C-alpha positions in Angstrom: -15.0 0.9 -12.2 -11.3 1.7 -12.3 -8.9 -1.3 -13.7 -6.1 -1.4 -11.2 -2.8 -3.4 -12.5 -0.1 -4.5 -10.2 3.2 -6.2 -10.7 3.2 -9.6 -9.0 6.7 -10.8 -7.9 5.6 -14.1 -7.8 4.8 -14.2 -11.6 7.2 -11.4 -12.4 4.3 -9.8 -14.6 2.0 -6.8 -14.2 -1.6 -8.2 -13.8 -5.0 -6.9 -13.9 -6.0 -6.9 -10.2 -9.3 -8.8 -9.5 -10.2 -9.2 -6.0 -11.3 -12.2 -4.5 -14.3 -10.4 -2.6 -14.7 -6.7 -3.8 -16.6 -6.1 -0.7 -13.6 -7.2 1.4 -10.4 -6.5 -0.2 -7.6 -8.0 2.0 -3.8 -6.8 2.2 -1.0 -7.7 4.6 2.0 -5.6 5.0 4.8 -6.8 7.1 5.5 -4.5 9.9 8.6 -3.6 12.2 10.4 -5.6 14.8 9.9 -3.3 17.9 13.3 -3.0 19.2 14.4 0.6 18.1 13.3 3.8 16.0 12.2 3.2 12.4 15.0 4.3 10.0 14.1 6.0 6.8 14.4 2.5 4.8 11.7 1.2 7.1 9.6 4.1 6.4 9.5 3.3 2.6 6.9 0.3 2.5 4.8 2.0 5.1 4.4 5.1 2.8 4.2 3.4 -0.4 1.6 0.8 0.5 -0.3 3.6 2.5 -0.9 5.0 -1.0 -2.0 1.5 -2.3 -4.4 1.4 0.7 -5.8 5.0 -0.2 -6.2 3.6 -3.8 -7.9 0.5 -2.9 -10.4 2.6 -0.8 -10.9 5.0 -3.5 -12.0 2.3 -5.9 -13.7 -0.3 -3.6 -15.0 1.9 -1.0 -13.4 3.0 2.5 -15.3 0.2 4.3 -14.4 -2.6 1.9 -10.6 -2.8 2.5 -9.0 -4.7 5.3 -5.5 -3.8 5.9 -3.0 -5.6 8.4 0.5 -4.6 9.4 1.7 -6.4 12.2 4.2 -5.8 15.1 6.9 -8.4 15.7 7.2 -8.2 19.5 9.0 -11.4 20.0 12.5 -11.1 18.8 16.0 -11.7 20.1 17.1 -8.2 19.5 14.3 -7.0 21.8 15.4 -9.5 24.6 18.9 -8.1 24.2 17.9 -4.5 24.3 15.8 -5.3 27.6 18.8 -7.4 29.1 21.1 -4.2 28.5 18.6 -2.1 30.4 18.5 -4.4 33.1 22.1 -4.5 33.5 22.2 -0.8 33.5 20.1 -0.9 36.9 16.7 -0.4 35.4 14.3 -2.2 37.6 11.8 -5.0 36.9 12.1 -8.3 35.5 13.3 -9.1 31.9 9.8 -9.7 30.8 8.5 -6.5 32.2 11.6 -4.7 30.5 10.7 -6.5 27.1 7.1 -5.5 27.3 8.0 -1.9 28.2 10.4 -1.7 25.3 8.1 -3.0 23.1 5.2 -0.5 24.1 7.7 2.4 23.9 8.8 1.5 20.3 5.3 1.0 19.2 4.6 4.4 20.3 7.3 5.8 18.6 6.5 4.1 15.5 2.9 5.4 15.6 4.3 8.9 16.1 6.8 8.8 13.4 4.7 7.3 10.8 1.9 9.4 11.8 4.0 12.4 11.0 4.5 10.9 7.6 0.9 11.1 7.1 0.1 7.4 6.9 -3.5 6.1 7.6 -3.8 3.5 10.5 -4.2 0.0 9.2 -7.3 -1.7 10.0 -5.7 -4.1 12.2 -2.2 -4.0 14.0 -1.5 -7.2 15.7 1.2 -8.0 18.1 2.7 -11.5 17.7 2.5 -12.1 21.2 -1.1 -11.8 21.1 -1.4 -14.7 18.6 0.7 -17.5 20.3 -2.4 -19.9 20.3 -3.0 -19.7 16.4 0.6 -20.2 16.1 0.8 -23.5 18.0 -2.1 -24.8 16.4 -0.9 -24.2 12.7 2.5 -25.9 13.8 0.6 -28.8 15.3 -1.0 -29.0 12.0 2.0 -29.0 10.0 3.6 -31.7 12.0 0.8 -33.8 11.8 0.8 -33.5 7.9 4.5 -34.3 7.8 5.8 -30.9 6.9 7.4 -30.2 10.1 9.2 -32.2 12.9 10.3 -31.8 16.3 13.9 -32.1 17.4 15.6 -31.0 20.6 12.7 -29.0 21.6 12.7 -27.2 18.4 10.2 -27.6 15.8 11.5 -27.2 12.3 9.8 -26.9 8.8 10.7 -29.5 6.4 11.6 -27.4 3.2 11.9 -30.1 0.9 8.3 -31.4 1.6 7.2 -28.2 -0.4 8.0 -28.4 -3.9 7.3 -25.0 -4.9 9.9 -23.6 -2.4 11.9 -20.8 -4.1 9.4 -19.7 -6.8 9.0 -16.1 -5.3 12.6 -15.3 -5.2 13.2 -17.5 -8.5 16.2 -19.6 -6.9 16.4 -23.4 -6.8 16.9 -25.0 -3.4 20.3 -26.1 -4.1 21.4 -22.7 -5.2 19.8 -21.2 -1.9 22.0 -23.7 0.2 25.1 -22.8 -1.9 24.7 -19.2 -1.4 22.9 -18.6 1.8 24.0 -18.2 5.4 22.0 -21.0 7.0 22.2 -22.2 10.5 24.0 -25.6 10.6 22.6 -27.3 13.6 22.7 -31.2 14.5 18.9 -31.3 14.9 18.3 -30.3 11.6 17.4 -32.9 8.8 18.3 -30.2 6.1 20.2 -27.3 6.0 17.5 -25.1 4.7 14.8 -26.3 7.2 13.8 -23.3 9.3 12.5 -22.7 13.0 8.9 -22.7 13.7 9.2 -22.9 17.5 12.4 -22.7 19.9 12.9 -23.5 23.6 12.9 -20.4 25.7 15.2 -20.4 29.0 13.7 -19.4 32.4 14.4 -15.6 31.9 13.2 -15.4 28.4 9.7 -14.8 27.2 8.0 -18.1 26.7 4.9 -19.9 26.5 3.7 -23.4 27.2 3.2 -25.7 24.2 3.2 -29.4 23.2 6.9 -29.1 22.7 7.8 -27.4 26.1 8.2 -23.9 27.0 9.4 -21.7 24.2 8.5 -19.0 21.7 7.8 -18.9 17.9 10.2 -18.5 15.3 9.7 -15.0 13.0 8.2 -16.5 10.0 5.3 -18.4 11.5 4.1 -15.3 13.1 3.0 -13.6 9.9 1.3 -16.7 8.7 -0.6 -17.0 11.6 -1.7 -13.4 11.8 -2.8 -13.3 8.4 -4.5 -16.5 8.7 -6.5 -15.2 11.7 -7.2 -11.8 10.5 -7.8 -12.3 6.8 -8.8 -15.9 6.2 -10.3 -17.2 9.5 -13.8 -17.7 8.3 -13.1 -18.6 4.8 -13.9 -22.5 3.7 -10.6 -24.7 3.5 -10.4 -24.4 -0.2 -10.5 -20.5 -0.3 -8.0 -19.7 2.3 -6.5 -16.7 0.4 -6.1 -13.2 0.5 -5.7 -10.5 -2.1 -2.1 -8.8 -1.5 1.0 -9.3 0.5 3.6 -6.8 0.6 6.9 -5.7 2.0 10.5 -4.4 1.2 12.5 -6.5 -1.3 14.7 -7.7 1.6 12.1 -9.7 3.0 11.3 -11.7 -0.1 13.9 -14.3 0.9 13.9 -16.0 3.5 10.9 -14.5 5.2 8.3 -14.4 2.4 9.4 -17.4 1.0 9.1 -19.3 4.2 5.7 -17.7 4.9 4.4 -19.1 1.4 5.9 -22.5 2.3 4.3 -22.9 5.6 0.9 -21.3 4.9 0.5 -23.2 1.5 1.0 -26.4 3.4 -1.0 -25.7 6.3 -4.0 -24.9 3.8 -2.9 -26.9 0.7 -6.2 -26.0 -1.1 -5.8 -22.5 -1.0 -3.4 -19.6 -2.5 -2.2 -17.8 0.7 -1.6 -14.4 -1.1 -2.6 -13.8 -4.6 -0.4 -10.8 -5.3 3.0 -10.3 -3.8 4.5 -6.8 -4.1 8.1 -5.4 -3.0 9.5 -2.3 -2.8 13.3 -1.9 -3.6 15.7 -0.7 -1.2 16.8 3.0 -0.2 20.1 4.8 -0.6 21.5 8.0 0.8 23.6 10.0 -1.6 24.2 7.1 -3.8 25.4 4.8 -1.3 23.9 2.0 0.8 22.6 3.4 4.1 24.4 1.9 6.9 25.9 3.0 10.4 29.5 2.2 9.3 29.3 4.7 6.5 28.1 7.6 9.0 24.7 7.9 6.7 22.2 6.1 8.9 19.2 7.9 10.2 16.0 7.4 11.6 12.6 9.0 10.7 12.7 10.9 14.1 16.3 12.2 13.3 15.0 14.0 10.2 11.8 15.2 11.9 14.2 16.5 14.9 16.2 18.5 12.2 13.0 20.4 11.3 12.2 18.4 8.0 8.7 18.2 7.6 6.9 14.8 7.6 5.4 15.9 4.3 8.8 16.5 2.7 10.0 13.2 3.7 6.7 11.5 2.3 7.3 13.3 -1.0 11.1 12.0 -1.3 9.9 8.5 -0.7 7.2 8.7 -3.2 9.0 10.4 -6.2 10.8 7.3 -7.2 8.7 4.2 -8.4 8.4 1.5 -5.6 10.0 -1.1 -7.5 13.1 0.9 -8.3 16.0 1.9 -5.8 15.5 5.5 -4.3 18.1 7.8 -3.3 17.7 10.4 -0.6 19.7 13.4 -1.1 20.0 17.0 -0.3 18.7 17.7 -3.9 15.6 15.5 -3.7 14.9 16.9 -0.2 15.1 20.6 -1.4 13.1 19.7 -4.5 10.3 18.5 -2.3 10.5 21.5 -0.1 10.2 23.6 -3.3 7.1 21.7 -4.4 5.3 21.6 -0.9 6.2 25.3 -0.7 4.2 25.9 -4.0 1.5 23.8 -3.0 1.1 25.6 0.3 1.3 28.9 -1.5 -1.7 27.8 -3.8 -3.7 26.6 -1.0 -3.5 30.0 0.8 -4.2 31.7 -2.3 -7.0 29.9 -3.7 -8.7 27.9 -0.8 -11.0 29.8 1.3 -10.8 27.8 4.6 -7.6 26.6 5.6 -9.3 23.8 7.6 -11.1 22.3 4.9 -10.8 18.6 4.7 -10.0 17.1 1.4 -10.5 13.3 1.2 -9.1 12.2 -2.1 -12.5 11.3 -3.4 -12.6 14.1 -5.8 -9.2 13.3 -7.2 -8.6 14.0 -11.1 -9.6 10.7 -12.8 -6.2 10.9 -14.8 -4.4 10.9 -11.4 -6.4 7.7 -10.3 -5.5 6.2 -13.7 -1.9 6.8 -13.1 -1.6 5.4 -9.6 -4.0 2.3 -10.9 -1.0 1.6 -13.2 1.3 -0.3 -10.7 1.5 2.7 -8.5 2.9 5.3 -10.9 3.4 7.8 -8.5 5.6 9.7 -10.4 2.9 9.9 -13.2 0.5 11.1 -10.9 2.8 13.9 -9.7 3.5 15.2 -13.0 -0.3 15.6 -13.6 -0.4 17.3 -10.2 2.5 19.7 -11.3 0.6 20.5 -14.3 -2.6 21.4 -12.5 -0.7 23.4 -9.8 0.7 25.5 -12.8 -2.6 26.0 -14.0 -4.1 27.1 -10.7 -1.1 29.3 -9.9 -1.5 31.8 -12.8 -5.1 32.0 -12.2 -6.8 34.9 -10.5 -6.7 34.0 -6.7 -10.2 35.0 -6.0 -10.5 32.4 -3.0 -13.9 31.1 -4.5 -12.7 27.7 -4.6 -12.7 26.9 -8.3 -13.3 23.6 -9.5 -9.4 23.4 -10.7 -8.0 24.0 -7.1 -10.4 21.7 -5.5 -9.6 19.0 -7.8 -5.8 19.8 -7.3 -5.9 19.2 -3.5 -8.4 16.4 -3.7 -5.7 14.7 -6.0 -3.0 15.6 -3.3 -5.0 14.0 -0.7 -5.4 10.9 -2.5 -1.4 10.7 -2.4 -1.8 11.3 1.4 -0.7 15.0 1.2 -3.8 16.3 3.3 -1.5 19.3 4.6 -1.1 17.8 8.2 -1.2 21.3 9.5 -3.1 23.5 7.3 -2.3 26.4 9.5 1.4 26.1 9.0 1.7 27.8 5.7 -0.4 31.0 7.4 2.0 30.9 10.4 5.2 30.6 8.3 3.9 33.5 5.8 3.5 35.8 8.9 7.1 34.9 9.9 8.4 35.5 6.3 6.7 38.8 6.1 8.2 40.0 9.3 11.8 38.9 8.2 11.8 39.8 4.5 13.1 43.3 5.1 15.8 42.1 7.5 17.3 39.5 5.0 18.9 41.0 2.1 17.0 38.9 -0.6 17.5 42.0 -3.1 21.2 41.2 -2.6 20.9 37.5 -3.2 18.5 38.3 -6.1 21.3 40.6 -7.9 23.9 37.8 -7.2 21.9 35.4 -8.9 21.1 37.3 -11.9 25.1 37.8 -12.2 25.7 34.2 -11.9 22.8 33.5 -14.5 24.4 35.8 -16.9 27.8 34.3 -16.6 26.4 30.8 -16.9 24.6 31.5 -19.9 28.0 32.7 -21.6 30.1 29.6 -20.3 27.1 27.1 -20.4 28.0 26.1 -16.9 25.2 26.4 -14.6 26.6 24.7 -11.4 26.8 27.9 -9.5 23.2 29.0 -10.4 22.0 25.7 -9.6 23.7 25.6 -6.2 22.5 29.1 -5.1 19.0 28.3 -6.4 18.9 25.1 -4.3 20.1 26.9 -1.2 17.3 29.5 -1.8 14.6 26.9 -2.1 15.9 25.0 0.8 15.4 28.2 2.9 11.6 28.6 1.7 12.4 31.0 -1.1 10.5 30.8 -4.1 12.8 31.4 -7.1 11.0 32.7 -10.2 13.3 32.6 -13.3 11.9 33.9 -16.9 13.2 35.5 -19.8 12.7 38.9 -18.1 14.6 38.3 -14.9 14.8 36.9 -11.8 12.3 37.4 -8.7 13.1 36.0 -5.2 9.8 35.7 -3.0 9.6 34.6 0.6 7.2 31.5 0.7 5.1 30.2 3.3 8.0 27.9 4.6 10.6 30.5 4.7 13.4 30.3 7.2 15.8 33.3 6.9 18.3 31.4 9.4 19.2 29.0 6.4 20.5 32.0 4.3 23.1 33.1 6.8 25.6 31.0 5.0 24.8 32.8 1.9 25.6 36.3 3.0 
């Protein structure tokens, strides 16, 4: 069986992955708080850990992997959005508006993540569906001395858990000095965090031993993971295999999850392996509304950027390194996908053929098994694509062509619309004579000759990038330059070059 090695944030080492039960490999990934559209940074862990889900299914069997990704639908930001809608005159109680907003945002999330080619998890629990298990867990923490009630709140007693801080690698005193902690008179310690808080008459709330209220954020994931991944396990085996999410959740969310879950089940390990993806930037800067470089997945899709392009950009950088969304990386992804679509049209006889990933090249599987080395897997795929591209396009579904597309399917590039390339090829053919590609080809040749003399290829690179972005295949060799409209050709994008 394939050996998978994963970097465990908790131990800071790359470890051989040995599942607790190979017949039921279990993974939990923190999902969204459903108050608005998912931005590009939100999409990175979804896409990265979708590849991990696919790899685990490939190695252990599709029916032997349980993947849980939650929806946080209890949150003050959701409440605020609903209150704004009511203030604007939208009918219904605040609770009705909160539910409607959550339903709407979850629908958006499914649409947007589906456009990126992600598989649905095994379970997608909503926090509001697991209030009773949260109350039960909180009661147990109070009984064991790890939590206390104060002024209608229930708080976790952080200093009761000696290993607090091991995930993030910081001491408790350092955290207090550097963290923005809520100072409240009812807290025994500034670092103690909320498990339950009171709700006013108009806010969502549930009856509990501590009065009407709602759960804190951290207890939600602990209770849902407990119910869906560990419920039937003996007390000394309350553990599951992998817990994952963005690096921004490492502290305090994941640190707090570990503390309360380990204290609720002191003989278990909660999650054996912790995985975190790094942050996302845009053109070298942190994405933020103040910088004007903030955008959602839907913004990109509405601009006509295919979900597969977004997926490829998100996967090209190793998940443990910061990634940068740039025009260049977007255009490179468009170029690669254009090439793959062209090869598929020429070398696969049935555009509707379904590739599952089960026939992926073993070397690609090995690369993914090395801590999700997707860059290495893509390098192998590019090499395979080059070999298939120069072979005779006899449409006999050669083993090399099939292996290429099985390997792409394992990465989630199943070609979401297999007829898209055929339709765009027809458009390309119709417009090829209208657009002055020969003129642009001549211009590129001139720029190239000048660049070879000056050793400054910036103009060549800029023109080449613009052509690729328009779906033009740029074929450069010692003998010359050839421009060919590809299946994703969009002549309107060449207007600025005329």
